[in-house]
C-alpha positions in Angstrom: 10.6 9.5 14.0 13.1 12.5 14.4 12.5 15.2 11.8 14.6 18.3 11.7 11.8 20.5 12.9 10.4 18.1 15.7 10.4 14.7 16.9 7.1 12.6 17.0 5.9 9.2 17.4 4.3 7.3 14.7 2.2 4.5 16.6 0.7 1.5 14.6 -1.4 -1.2 16.4 -4.7 -2.3 17.5 -5.9 0.0 20.2 -3.6 2.8 19.6 -6.1 5.5 19.7 -7.7 4.5 23.1 -4.3 3.9 24.6 -2.4 6.9 23.4 -4.7 9.8 22.7 -5.7 10.6 26.4 -2.2 11.0 27.5 -1.6 13.2 24.3 -4.5 15.6 25.3 -3.9 15.5 29.1 -2.7 19.2 29.3 -5.2 20.6 27.0 -7.9 23.0 28.2 -11.6 22.0 27.4 -12.6 23.7 24.3 -9.1 23.7 23.0 -9.4 20.3 20.9 -10.8 20.6 17.6 -11.9 17.4 15.6 -11.8 17.7 11.6 -13.4 14.8 9.9 -16.2 13.7 7.5 -19.8 12.8 8.5 -19.4 9.1 7.1 -16.2 8.7 9.2 -18.0 10.0 12.5 -21.1 7.7 11.8 -18.5 4.7 11.6 -16.0 5.5 14.4 -17.7 8.5 16.3 -18.6 6.3 19.1 -14.9 5.1 19.6 -13.6 8.7 19.5 -16.3 9.9 21.8 -15.3 7.3 24.5 -11.6 8.3 24.1 -12.3 12.0 24.2 -14.6 11.8 27.3 -11.9 9.7 29.1 -9.3 12.7 28.3 -11.8 15.1 29.8 -13.3 16.7 26.6 -16.8 15.7 26.9 -17.9 18.7 24.9 -15.8 17.9 21.8 -18.8 17.4 19.5 -19.4 21.4 19.7 -15.7 21.7 18.4 -16.1 19.2 15.6 -15.7 20.5 11.8 -17.2 18.3 9.2 -16.8 18.7 5.4 -17.9 16.7 2.6 -15.8 13.6 1.4 -13.6 13.8 -1.5 -10.5 15.6 -3.2 -12.8 18.2 -4.4 -13.3 19.5 -0.9 -9.7 20.1 -0.4 -9.7 23.7 -1.3 -9.3 27.3 -0.1 -13.0 27.7 0.5 -13.2 24.6 2.7 -10.1 26.0 4.4 -11.5 29.3 5.1 -14.5 27.7 6.6 -12.4 25.9 8.9 -10.5 29.1 10.0 -13.8 30.8 10.6 -14.9 27.7 12.8 -11.7 27.8 14.8 -12.1 31.4 15.4 -15.6 31.0 16.5 -14.7 28.3 18.8 -12.1 30.5 20.6 -9.2 28.1 19.4 -5.8 29.5 20.7 -2.2 28.6 20.2 -2.6 26.2 23.0 -5.0 24.2 21.0 -4.7 21.0 19.1 -6.5 19.8 16.0 -7.3 16.2 15.5 -7.1 15.0 11.8 -9.7 12.1 12.0 -9.8 10.8 8.5 -8.0 9.8 5.3 -5.5 11.9 3.3 -7.7 14.7 2.5 -8.7 15.4 6.1 -5.0 15.2 7.2 -3.8 17.5 4.4 -6.6 20.2 5.0 -6.4 20.0 8.8 -2.7 19.9 8.8 -2.5 22.9 6.7 -5.0 24.8 8.9 -2.9 23.9 11.8 0.5 25.1 10.2 -1.2 28.5 9.6 -3.8 29.1 12.1 -2.5 31.5 14.7 0.8 31.1 13.1 0.9 27.4 14.0 -0.8 25.3 16.4 -0.6 21.4 17.2 -2.3 18.7 15.3 -2.5 15.0 15.8 -3.0 12.7 12.8 -5.7 9.7 13.4 -5.7 8.3 9.9 -8.7 5.9 9.1 -7.8 4.7 5.5 -4.7 2.5 4.5 -3.3 5.0 2.3 -3.1 7.6 5.1 -1.7 5.1 7.4 1.1 4.2 5.2 1.7 7.5 3.6 0.2 10.7 4.0 -0.1 10.9 7.6 3.8 10.6 7.9 6.2 13.5 6.9 4.4 16.7 7.6 3.6 17.6 4.1 0.1 19.5 4.3 -1.8 21.6 1.8 -4.7 22.3 -0.3 -5.5 22.1 -4.0 -6.0 24.9 -6.6 -7.8 24.5 -9.9 -5.9 22.1 -11.8 -3.0 22.0 -9.5 -2.9 19.5 -6.6 -1.4 20.4 -3.4 -0.4 23.7 -5.2 -0.5 25.7 -1.6 0.9 23.9 1.2 3.4 23.9 4.2 5.8 21.4 6.0 4.1 21.0 9.3 4.8 18.0 11.4 2.2 16.5 13.7 2.6 16.1 17.5 1.8 12.1 16.8 0.4 9.8 14.3 -1.9 7.2 15.8 -2.6 4.4 13.4 -5.2 1.7 14.4 -5.5 -0.9 11.6 -8.7 -1.9 13.2 -10.4 1.3 11.8 -9.9 -0.4 8.3 -12.5 -2.9 8.9 -15.4 -0.6 7.4 -12.9 0.7 4.7 -14.8 0.4 1.2 -13.2 -2.0 -1.3 -12.2 0.6 -3.4 -10.6 2.7 -0.9 -8.5 -0.3 0.3 -7.4 -0.9 -3.3 -6.1 2.7 -3.6 -4.3 2.2 -0.4 -2.7 -1.0 -1.5 -1.1 1.2 -4.5 0.8 3.3 -1.9 1.7 0.2 -0.1 3.2 -1.4 -3.5 5.0 2.1 -4.1 7.2 1.3 -1.2 7.9 -2.3 -2.5 8.9 -0.7 -6.0 11.1 1.8 -4.2 12.6 0.1 -1.3 11.6 -3.2 -0.1 11.1 -6.4 -2.1 9.3 -8.3 0.5 6.3 -5.8 0.0 6.0 -6.9 -3.7 5.1 -10.4 -2.5 1.8 -8.9 -1.7 -0.2 -10.0 -4.6 -4.0 -10.7 -5.3 -5.2 -7.1 -4.6 -7.8 -6.8 -1.9 -8.3 -10.7 -1.5 -4.4 -10.9 -1.0 -4.5 -8.1 1.8 -7.5 -9.6 3.6 -5.9 -13.1 3.6 -3.1 -11.7 5.9 -3.4 -11.8 9.6 -4.0 -8.8 11.6 -0.4 -8.8 12.7 1.1 -9.0 9.1 -1.3 -6.2 8.1 -0.2 -4.1 11.0 3.5 -5.1 10.2 3.2 -3.9 6.6 1.6 -0.6 7.7 4.3 0.0 10.2 7.2 -1.1 7.5 5.7 1.8 4.9 5.6 4.3 8.0 9.2 3.6 8.8 10.5 3.7 5.3 8.9 7.0 4.8 10.0 8.4 8.1 13.6 7.3 7.3 13.4 9.4 4.3 11.9 12.5 5.8 14.4 12.3 8.6 17.2 12.8 6.0 15.3 15.1 3.7 12.4 16.8 5.5 12.0 19.8 3.3 12.4 18.0 0.1 15.9 19.9 -0.5 18.4 17.0 -1.6 15.9 15.3 -3.8 15.8 12.1 -1.7 12.2 12.8 -0.6 11.3 13.3 -4.2 11.6 9.6 -4.6 8.6 9.0 -2.6 6.7 10.5 -5.5 7.0 7.6 -7.6 4.0 7.4 -10.0 2.7 10.6 -8.6 3.9 13.1 -11.4 2.0 11.0 -13.9 -0.9 10.3 -11.5 -1.4 13.9 -10.4 -1.8 14.9 -13.9 -4.3 12.1 -14.6 -6.3 13.4 -11.7 -6.3 17.0 -12.9 -7.2 15.9 -16.4 -10.3 14.1 -14.9 -11.3 16.8 -12.6 -10.2 15.4 -9.3 -13.8 13.4 -9.5 -13.3 10.4 -11.8 -10.4 8.4 -9.9 -9.4 7.9 -6.3 -5.9 9.2 -5.6 -4.6 5.7 -5.2 -5.9 4.7 -8.5 -4.1 7.5 -10.1 -1.1 6.6 -8.5 -1.4 3.0 -9.5 -2.0 4.0 -13.3 0.9 6.5 -12.9 3.5 3.9 -11.7 2.4 1.9 -14.8 3.2 5.0 -17.0 6.5 5.5 -15.0 7.5 1.8 -15.7 6.7 2.2 -19.6 8.6 5.6 -19.7 11.5 3.9 -18.1 11.7 1.2 -20.7 11.0 3.6 -23.6 13.6 6.0 -22.4 16.2 3.0 -21.9 16.6 3.9 -18.1 15.4 0.6 -17.0 17.8 -2.2 -17.0 15.3 -5.0 -17.0 11.7 -5.4 -18.0 9.5 -3.4 -15.4 6.2 -3.0 -17.3 5.0 -6.5 -16.9 5.6 -6.6 -13.0 3.8 -3.4 -12.8 0.9 -4.5 -14.8 0.7 -7.9 -12.9 0.7 -6.0 -9.4 -1.1 -2.7 -10.2 -3.9 -3.4 -12.7 -6.0 -5.4 -10.1 -6.0 -2.3 -8.1 -7.9 -0.6 -10.9 -10.7 -3.0 -11.1 -13.3 -0.6 -9.6 -12.3 2.7 -11.3 -14.1 3.6 -14.4 -12.2 2.8 -17.7 -9.9 5.5 -19.0 -10.8 5.2 -22.7 -12.3 8.7 -22.8 -9.3 10.5 -21.2 -7.4 12.5 -23.8 -3.8 12.0 -23.7 -3.0 15.6 -24.6 -5.1 16.8 -21.5 -2.9 14.4 -19.1 0.2 15.8 -20.8 -1.0 19.4 -20.6 -1.9 19.1 -16.9 1.8 18.0 -16.2 2.9 21.5 -17.1 0.8 22.6 -13.8 2.1 20.3 -11.7 3.9 21.7 -8.5 7.2 19.6 -8.9 8.2 21.2 -12.1 11.3 23.3 -12.6 13.0 24.3 -15.7 12.6 20.5 -16.8 10.0 18.3 -15.5 11.3 15.7 -12.8 10.5 12.3 -13.1 11.0 9.4 -10.5 11.8 6.3 -12.5 13.3 2.9 -11.8 16.5 1.3 -13.2 15.0 -1.9 -11.5 12.9 -2.4 -8.3 14.4 -0.8 -5.3 16.7 1.4 -7.7 15.1 4.6 -8.2 16.6 7.6 -9.9 15.5 11.1 -10.4 15.3 12.3 -13.9 15.4 15.7 -14.9 13.2 15.8 -18.1 12.2 13.1 -20.7 12.0 13.5 -24.3 8.4 14.9 -25.2 7.7 11.9 -27.4 8.5 9.4 -24.6 6.1 11.3 -22.3 3.5 11.3 -25.1 3.7 7.8 -26.1 3.6 6.7 -22.4 0.6 8.5 -21.5 -1.3 7.6 -24.9 -0.5 3.8 -24.8 -1.3 3.4 -21.0 -4.6 5.2 -21.5 -5.3 2.8 -24.4 -4.3 -0.2 -22.4 -6.3 0.7 -19.2 -9.4 1.9 -21.4 -9.8 -1.7 -22.8 -9.0 -3.7 -19.6 
């Protein structure tokens, strides 16, 4: 990938971590490598990381490992401050490198720390979830949440490299896999009709060969990289298209306290809302909602019903979304692979979209 601020490689394939990480760390001094992760991830994949880092001459990496609790609720200023203090205690300098070893929350938090600590240090994305591999690890958007506002504080800070090893997904819980598939299908709705052939939820994914799964991950990463290359800092509006389903989804996350839904589940529900809004507003040139229901509803099978969520709370949360300007921006589809950026929708369309979708998902 070639971004405006820095070129870097996005590598997808079995063994990417073992093959490439030692070379990326060859010139780093001992003690200048900090791993940011979750305890569960290290319990599953720590032995693999240990072998790679020892090969690279960083036997003492465990003393430079910052662990924090799993979940979006930990992606906040408090955790960030603790990470800053940890890096200072470890003696990290501007020649150091941070390894983000985990999913999207780890990548966002570690990346924002890298962007701001010592006015910027290197970091390497090592995603361990499907969602992070296909989306959040690519593009350099990093940040933390504020109360009621997801990713309200952030920066653009491109990684030194992204190393995506699909083998790490073998331990991914089913619910996390389903959430990641929502981001995969997002690229199908936006750009690639072949991706929309992926049906059947988790079973459909698991029926694919390892090669086919790697190809889908690589295809999504390539699609995002191409957009980021043309609009790294979200100036022209092209990069905003990648937020399909996210304006509704982020509001749904905020209205449920960032604890009830996984991010991918919120995005899946958000894309269903976007399809309904496109039909209600007359923007869609063909029926969209049925296709979205067919592909996305199976991805919500493990999330709690949404019948207890108030539509007015979701609509109200949209007012705090960081993407607002004078008018709320929505990414909608005229048809699959034909996204448009809409500045504002009639309030009655937004309210009916949210209410009807919550009612429908509440009784599924």
